[in-house]
Every structure is written in C-alpha cells, then in structure tokens.
ZAMARGU-4260 file (C-alpha; in steps of 0.2 Angstrom, whole numbers, plus 5000, padded with zeros to 4 digits):
<rodrens>
0) 4995/5028/4902 | 5008/5042/4906 | 5009/5035/4924 | 5012/5017/4917 | 5026/5024/4906
5) 5033/5034/4920 | 5033/5018/4931 | 5042/5008/4918 | 5055/5021/4915 | 5059/5021/4934
10) 5062/5002/4934 | 5080/4996/4934 | 5087/4988/4918 | 5085/4970/4924 | 5067/4973/4928
15) 5064/4981/4911 | 5072/4966/4903 | 5061/4954/4912 | 5045/4963/4908 | 5050/4964/4889
20) 5054/4946/4888 | 5038/4942/4897 | 5028/4952/4885 | 5037/4944/4870 | 5036/4926/4876
25) 5021/4926/4888 | 5007/4925/4875 | 5014/4908/4869 | 5015/4902/4887 | 4997/4908/4890
30) 4991/4899/4875 | 5000/4883/4881 | 4993/4885/4898 | 4975/4888/4891 | 4977/4872/4880
35) 4983/4862/4895 | 4970/4868/4906 | 4956/4864/4893 | 4963/4847/4891 | 4963/4844/4909
40) 4946/4850/4912 | 4939/4840/4898 | 4948/4824/4905 | 4941/4828/4922 | 4924/4831/4915
45) 4924/4814/4906 | 4929/4805/4922 | 4915/4814/4931 | 4902/4809/4918 | 4908/4791/4918
50) 4906/4791/4937 | 4889/4799/4936 | 4884/4785/4923 | 4890/4772/4935 | 4881/4780/4950
55) 4865/4781/4939 | 4867/4763/4934 | 4867/4758/4953 | 4851/4767/4956 | 4843/4759/4941
60) 4849/4742/4946 | 4840/4745/4963 | 4824/4751/4954 | 4825/4736/4942 | 4825/4724/4957
65) 4810/4733/4964 | 4801/4733/4947 | 4804/4714/4945 | 4798/4710/4963 | 4783/4722/4961
70) 4777/4715/4944 | 4780/4697/4950 | 4770/4700/4966 | 4756/4709/4957 | 4754/4694/4945
75) 4755/4681/4958 | 4743/4690/4970 | 4730/4693/4956 | 4730/4675/4951 | 4729/4669/4969
80) 4715/4680/4974 | 4705/4676/4959 | 4706/4657/4961 | 4692/4652/4974 | 4695/4636/4985
85) 4713/4635/4985 | 4726/4641/4997 | 4730/4659/4990 | 4747/4660/4998 | 4752/4643/4991
90) 4746/4647/4974 | 4756/4664/4975 | 4771/4655/4981 | 4771/4643/4967 | 4769/4658/4954
95) 4784/4667/4962 | 4795/4652/4962 | 4796/4652/4943 | 4802/4670/4943 | 4821/4672/4944
100) 4829/4684/4957 | 4812/4687/4966 | 4810/4688/4985 | 4800/4674/4993 | 4793/4683/5008
105) 4776/4691/5006 | 4759/4693/5013 | 4741/4693/5006 | 4726/4703/5012 | 4708/4704/5006
110) 4700/4720/4999 | 4695/4725/5017 | 4713/4724/5023 | 4711/4708/5032 | 4727/4697/5033
115) 4724/4681/5023 | 4741/4673/5024 | 4760/4676/5025 | 4775/4667/5018 | 4793/4669/5025
120) 4799/4680/5039 | 4789/4695/5034 | 4782/4706/5048 | 4768/4716/5041 | 4766/4734/5047
125) 4752/4745/5043 | 4739/4731/5041 | 4725/4744/5039 | 4733/4754/5025 | 4723/4751/5009
130) 4728/4755/4991 | 4718/4755/4976 | 4720/4741/4963 | 4735/4746/4951 | 4744/4757/4964
135) 4760/4753/4972 | 4767/4760/4989 | 4785/4758/4995 | 4792/4762/5012 | 4807/4757/5023
140) 4806/4749/5040 | 4810/4760/5055 | 4827/4751/5056 | 4831/4753/5038 | 4835/4735/5036
145) 4819/4730/5025 | 4811/4739/5011 | 4792/4735/5009 | 4782/4736/4993 | 4763/4735/4993
150) 4753/4732/4977 | 4734/4734/4975 | 4725/4721/4964 | 4707/4716/4961 | 4701/4708/4977
155) 4715/4712/4988 | 4733/4718/4992 | 4750/4710/4991 | 4765/4716/5002 | 4782/4710/4999
160) 4799/4714/5006 | 4817/4716/5000 | 4832/4715/5013 | 4846/4728/5013 | 4858/4715/5007
165) 4847/4711/4992 | 4847/4729/4987 | 4866/4731/4990 | 4870/4716/4979 | 4859/4723/4965
170) 4868/4740/4966 | 4885/4732/4966 | 4881/4721/4951 | 4882/4737/4940 | 4897/4746/4948
175) 4910/4743/4962 | 4917/4761/4963 | 4903/4768/4975 | 4910/4774/4992 | 4892/4777/4999
180) 4874/4772/4993 | 4859/4776/5003 | 4840/4774/5000 | 4827/4785/5008 | 4808/4786/5008
185) 4809/4804/5015 | 4806/4797/5033 | 4819/4784/5035 | 4836/4782/5027 | 4844/4765/5024
190) 4863/4764/5021 | 4867/4751/5008 | 4885/4755/5005 | 4897/4764/5017 | 4916/4761/5014
195) 4920/4767/5032 | 4907/4757/5041 | 4905/4742/5029 | 4890/4731/5034 | 4891/4719/5019
200) 4891/4700/5023 | 4903/4695/5016 | 4913/4712/5016 | 4914/4721/4999 | 4931/4728/4994
205) 4929/4746/4989 | 4942/4759/4982 | 4952/4767/4997 | 4954/4786/4998 | 4968/4794/4988
210) 4974/4812/4987 | 4971/4811/4968 | 4953/4806/4970 | 4938/4818/4970 | 4921/4814/4979
215) 4906/4816/4968 | 4889/4816/4976 | 4873/4814/4967 | 4854/4811/4971 | 4842/4800/4960
220) 4823/4797/4962 | 4816/4780/4958 | 4799/4771/4959 | 4789/4786/4954 | 4798/4798/4966
225) 4793/4787/4981 | 4811/4783/4985 | 4827/4793/4983 | 4844/4786/4981 | 4860/4795/4986
230) 4877/4790/4979 | 4895/4795/4982 | 4909/4789/4972 | 4927/4795/4970 | 4934/4801/4953
235) 4953/4799/4949 | 4959/4816/4943 | 4974/4822/4933 | 4989/4819/4945 | 5001/4833/4949
240) 5015/4824/4939 | 5004/4824/4924 | 5000/4843/4926 | 5019/4847/4928 | 5022/4838/4911
245) 5008/4848/4903 | 5014/4864/4910 | 5032/4861/4905 | 5033/4874/4891 | 5027/4887/4904
250) 5041/4882/4916 | 5054/4883/4902 | 5048/4901/4898 | 5050/4906/4916 | 5068/4898/4917
255) 5072/4908/4901 | 5066/4924/4908 | 5076/4922/4924 | 5092/4916/4916 | 5091/4932/4904
260) 5088/4943/4920 | 5103/4934/4929 | 5115/4936/4915 | 5111/4955/4912 | 5112/4958/4931
265) 5128/4949/4933 | 5138/4955/4918 | 5131/4973/4916 | 5121/4979/4930 | 5133/4974/4944
270) 5148/4982/4936 | 5138/4998/4932 | 5133/4999/4950 | 5151/4997/4956 | 5155/5012/4945
275) 5140/5022/4951 | 5145/5019/4970 | 5163/5024/4966 | 5157/5040/4957 | 5144/5044/4971
280) 5157/5042/4985 | 5170/5053/4976 | 5172/5070/4985 | 5179/5085/4974 | 5197/5089/4979
285) 5200/5072/4987 | 5212/5066/4973 | 5209/5055/4958 | 5194/5045/4956 | 5197/5027/4962
290) 5186/5015/4952 | 5184/4996/4956 | 5196/4984/4949 | 5182/4971/4944 | 5171/4978/4931
295) 5167/4962/4922 | 5171/4957/4904 | 5161/4970/4895 | 5174/4982/4886 | 5160/4995/4885
300) 5159/4996/4904 | 5178/4998/4906 | 5178/5012/4893 | 5164/5020/4902 | 5175/5019/4918
305) 5190/5027/4909 | 5179/5041/4903 | 5173/5045/4921 | 5191/5046/4926 | 5196/5058/4912
310) 5180/5069/4916 | 5184/5070/4934 | 5202/5076/4930 | 5195/5089/4919 | 5182/5094/4932
315) 5195/5096/4946 | 5206/5107/4935 | 5191/5118/4931 | 5186/5119/4949 | 5204/5125/4953
320) 5203/5138/4940 | 5186/5144/4946 | 5193/5145/4964 | 5207/5156/4959 | 5195/5167/4949
325) 5183/5168/4964 | 5197/5172/4976 | 5202/5187/4964 | 5184/5193/4963 | 5182/5192/4982
330) 5198/5202/4985 | 5191/5215/4972 | 5175/5216/4981 | 5183/5218/4998 | 5194/5232/4991
335) 5179/5241/4984 | 5170/5241/5001 | 5186/5246/5009 | 5188/5261/4998 | 5169/5266/5000
340) 5171/5265/5019 | 5187/5275/5018 | 5178/5288/5007 | 5163/5289/5019 | 5175/5292/5034
345) 5184/5306/5025 | 5167/5314/5021 | 5162/5312/5039 | 5178/5320/5045 | 5176/5334/5033
350) 5158/5337/5040 | 5165/5337/5058 | 5179/5349/5053 | 5166/5361/5045 | 5154/5359/5061
355) 5168/5365/5072 | 5173/5380/5062 | 5155/5386/5060 | 5148/5398/5073 | 5130/5397/5069
360) 5121/5383/5080 | 5109/5379/5066 | 5123/5375/5054 | 5132/5364/5067 | 5117/5354/5070
365) 5114/5352/5052 | 5132/5346/5049 | 5131/5334/5064 | 5114/5327/5057 | 5122/5324/5040
370) 5138/5316/5048 | 5127/5304/5058 | 5119/5297/5042 | 5136/5296/5034 | 5143/5287/5049
375) 5128/5275/5048 | 5132/5271/5030 | 5150/5269/5034 | 5146/5257/5048 | 5136/5246/5035
380) 5151/5245/5023 | 5163/5241/5037 | 5153/5227/5043 | 5150/5220/5025 | 5169/5221/5023
385) 5171/5211/5038 | 5158/5197/5034 | 5164/5194/5016 | 5175/5180/5022 | 5161/5169/5028
390) 5148/5175/5015 | 5134/5175/5027 | 5128/5193/5024 | 5130/5207/5037 | 5129/5203/5055
395) 5116/5214/5063 | 5122/5213/5081 | 5139/5221/5079 | 5132/5233/5066 | 5119/5240/5078
400) 5131/5240/5092 | 5144/5250/5083 | 5130/5261/5076 | 5124/5265/5094 | 5141/5269/5100
405) 5144/5281/5085 | 5127/5289/5089 | 5131/5291/5107 | 5148/5298/5103 | 5140/5311/5091
410) 5127/5317/5104 | 5127/5336/5108 | 5132/5342/5125 | 5114/5343/5131 | 5112/5324/5128
415) 5128/5318/5136 | 5117/5308/5149 | 5107/5300/5134 | 5108/5280/5136 | 5105/5267/5122
420) 5101/5250/5129 | 5103/5235/5117 | 5095/5217/5117 | 5100/5209/5101 | 5100/5191/5093
425) 5114/5186/5083 | 5106/5187/5065 | 5113/5191/5048 | 5104/5200/5033 | 5107/5207/5016
430) 5116/5224/5013 | 5100/5232/5007 | 5091/5228/5023 | 5106/5233/5033 | 5107/5250/5025
435) 5088/5253/5028 | 5089/5247/5047 | 5104/5258/5050 | 5096/5274/5043 | 5080/5269/5053
440) 5090/5267/5069 | 5099/5284/5065 | 5083/5293/5062 | 5073/5287/5077 | 5088/5288/5090
445) 5093/5306/5083 | 5075/5312/5085 | 5074/5305/5103 | 5092/5311/5108 | 5087/5329/5102
450) 5070/5330/5109 | 5071/5320/5125 | 5090/5320/5129 | 5088/5314/5147 | 5078/5298/5142
455) 5084/5281/5136 | 5081/5271/5120 | 5080/5252/5119 | 5084/5243/5103 | 5078/5225/5102
460) 5081/5212/5088 | 5073/5195/5090 | 5070/5181/5077 | 5051/5177/5074 | 5054/5163/5061
465) 5068/5156/5050 | 5067/5170/5038 | 5061/5185/5048 | 5065/5195/5063 | 5057/5209/5073
470) 5067/5226/5076 | 5059/5237/5089 | 5065/5254/5095 | 5057/5259/5112 | 5057/5278/5116
475) 5047/5291/5125 | 5043/5301/5110 | 5036/5287/5100 | 5018/5289/5102 | 5005/5287/5088
480) 4995/5301/5096 | 5008/5313/5092 | 5011/5308/5074 | 5005/5325/5067 | 5017/5335/5077
485) 5032/5328/5067 | 5026/5324/5049 | 5043/5324/5041 | 5050/5312/5053 | 5036/5300/5051
490) 5037/5301/5032 | 5056/5297/5033 | 5054/5281/5044 | 5038/5276/5035 | 5049/5276/5019
495) 5063/5266/5027 | 5050/5253/5033 | 5044/5252/5015 | 5062/5248/5009 | 5061/5233/5021
500) 5044/5228/5013 | 5037/5229/5031 | 5023/5239/5039 | 5028/5251/5052 | 5020/5245/5068
505) 5016/5260/5079 | 5013/5257/5098 | 5013/5269/5112 | 5032/5270/5117 | 5039/5259/5103
510) 5040/5257/5084 | 5043/5240/5076 | 5047/5234/5058 | 5050/5216/5051 | 5066/5213/5042
515) 5072/5198/5032 | 5086/5188/5039 | 5096/5172/5034 | 5090/5155/5041 | 5100/5148/5056
520) 5114/5137/5052 | 5110/5119/5051 | 5091/5125/5052 | 5092/5126/5071 | 5088/5141/5081
525) 5103/5150/5086 | 5106/5154/5104 | 5099/5170/5109 | 5108/5183/5119 | 5098/5188/5134
530) 5111/5199/5142 | 5108/5217/5137 | 5122/5229/5131 | 5123/5247/5136 | 5132/5260/5126
</rodrens>
C-alpha cells in the first residue's frame, strides 16, 4: 500500500487528474460495459440456439424420411411375403404406391437371403447379410450417393434405397441456412450440402460468407445411432456498428477524461513547467531572474512567477552579504595563521640564539632538537596560510619539501653530508594530519641524521585510493629487530601514527603510515610526479 501511494505521489499532476477522474467515472462505465456485454452475449446465444434448432430440424427431417420409407417397406414386404401365389414385388409395389413421399426402388429376399425380385434401379449389395425380423440396418454405398435401408420381416427381408438428392431435399425443406450437411455410417460419408462445391440439381441458393457471420458445427445421431449427421451453419452476430452504439457511454467517459487532462496540461502544467525551466536554468550572480512571457491566463501562475522573482532578488542580496562576511572571516583566519607562524619563527630564533651562546654540547643539541620541532610546526602554519585561498587543505608536497630543507639546514657539523631524497605526489590533507606528518618526519629524520650522519633518507608519498595515501620513510636505522634499543623514539613515532589513525608498518629499512588526503579534483587521479627531488 505504501509503495502504491508513493508511486501516485510521484506522478505528474495530469496523470493524477486522469487517475482520479477514472476512479470517479470508471465504475459507471464498467457497469455500462457489463450491461452491453451481457446483452450482446444473450443476443448471440439466442441466435446460436436458433441456428442449432434449425440444424436439428434438418437432421430430424432426414430421419423422418428414413422412418417413413422403412415403415412403408416393412408393411409392403410383410404383406407381399405372406401372400402365396402372387408376384411379391408387384404386390409390394402396389402397396408402396399409395404411400406419399416413399421411394419406389426396392428388393425382396426370402428368409434364407435368396433374391426374389427387384423393382427400380437398385443394385443390391450384401445379398448374404441376414437380419432378424423387426430389425433395421442402414448403410451408405461406397460412393456415398445411395443410402440403403434393410428391414427384417417374417419370411424374408426387404431392402430399399434413398438417393442423395432425396435426402438433401428433405433437409432443405426444414431450413435453407445450412452451409454444409453430411451423413455418415462410420465407414462412408456422404455430402448432402456443401456451399463451396454445390452438387444440387438444380443448384440451391445458400447464404454467402460474411465477416459478421459465425460458423456453428454440430453432430447429431439418427436411426438408433446407426447414422450420424454433421451440420454447419452461419450465425449472424452483432455487428461492429451495433457494438459501438452500445459502448457509446464508455467512449464518452474516455473523451471526458482526455479533455480534462488536456485542459489541465495546457492551462496549468505547461506554464508551470516554463517557470520551472526558467528557475532551474538560473545561475546565482547572473542577474535578475528572466521568466517566460507566456504564462497562460491563470492569475495564480503569474503571481507565483512574480513571487519567484522577488525571492531571487532577496537571495542575491543575502548571498552578497554572506560573501562579504566570508571574505572578512577568511582574512581574519589568514591573519591568525600568519601571527602564529611569526611567533613560532621568533621562538625558533630565540632557541637558535641560546644554542649559540651555550658552551655545553648537550644543551646545544637539546636547543637544536627543540628548534627543529618548532620549525616543523611553523612550516605547517606557513603552508596552511598559503593554501587558504583555494580552500583545498594543506599541500603535502611543498610542506615536506620545505621541512626537508629546514632539517637539512639545521643538521650538525658531523651530518653536513646527510642527504634527504624526495619522491612525492601532489596531495592535500587537513591541518591535523599535516601536523602529525611533520612531527613524524622530524622525529625519524633527526634520529637518522644524528645516528647515521653519512647515510641518506628517502621520503615517499603516493596515493593508494581516493581518500588515502601511503607515506614511507626509508633509512638504515629503521630496523624492526632493533626496536628495543630506542624505546623512547619508538613510543613517539607510534603515538604520531595513532594521531593519523593508522598502524605503523615496520619493515627492514623503512617505516610507513597511512594518512588521509582529499580526493583528486574532478574525481580523476592527479598526475603523479616521478622525478625525485634532492635537498
């Protein structure tokens, strides 16, 4: 249910209007459609029932013709075979002549199946087939042109024939709407009526095929299930014009819904979409909002457009005020970082002065060590001050390069040949991460410079994904096997790694940390610098 409501809310207003009108008027239209469909089905069923009755009447007419001929032949054969001395066929012919609509071709056989006589053009098959008195047997000739009927009587058998034309005439006396009528004895099928291959003599006019006619096929059994009659007739259905008149209320409902949708779309939705496109294409700072001139005749939409114009003017003024305030805040922050950087440089200068005036070597080393850390923090603030214009954080490449130069310049006389190699990507990070990286670099480089003054240190910074980079310091003294020899140094750099929320990866000859960085501009990998720098 919630999904359906959400789908309805996402529909445009014309679609909602169309659905609401459909829900309001559709029940009436459905009732009308149901009533029309019911009436059409009843009318069609009545026509089908009438056609079935006519088809059944045709089969009964054929069966009635058979019954009359069978009864007449039974009476005539019984009388002829019971009267001795006279010609049996002549007596049977006289008896049949007084019966109306009875065929005159027949044959008589005695009780043993011996042919006694024939009348007419009958060709008697199955002379040896005997049937009991009172029984009737029906069959078709192999060509299907003649229907034989054989009756059993006391003292013999009578066999008569009916031609295909006589059977067809009997069927057509009940109906003239049949398209096809066949009679079958389960071995042979005789076609009595076929509108495509008419064989009537004279031809019979039958209804022609029409697009509004439906063919109805039925099968009937006659003569005690000895014969089956297949009929096919066309039924005139309700025409398309009559259906359209019946469904006219539904068409009117559809037109009403479409007209309502068209009016709402033209007079309301289109002007609103013009206003929407104008507002969406507006860029802050590009001037006044330009609304389309044609907004329709609805005063509400015109007032809405005017309200948008006034709102844009107020927003522009508010953005100007915010820009002025932001510029003042940026200048204030720059001034703060500038003053912090200056103060740190003053402290570093004082430490340097005290280091020169101190005679004890241990004190000079302590002053130098403190000065390096103060310089590292000053370098961070100086780079942060420089990057405020772009608001992209602190650039690590110039920061580490300047820090390396500062450390190289503050090296004692014994480490004047100490080298610092750089291989750095151009990456940016936050101030907190930059401070931790600066102190991490200072601690490791100072330790290497004091313990292995003739060696070199390599600083490597490379991006590993959009939000992370690996910072590696390679030096001879960095050996995990000698961690216990410098516990204080290891505690300090481990704490700095925790500030970066990164594990300290110790490998023979190098220590690495993972630091957060800003994603590349336009979400593309920035070009990496592969040329090493040497300080």
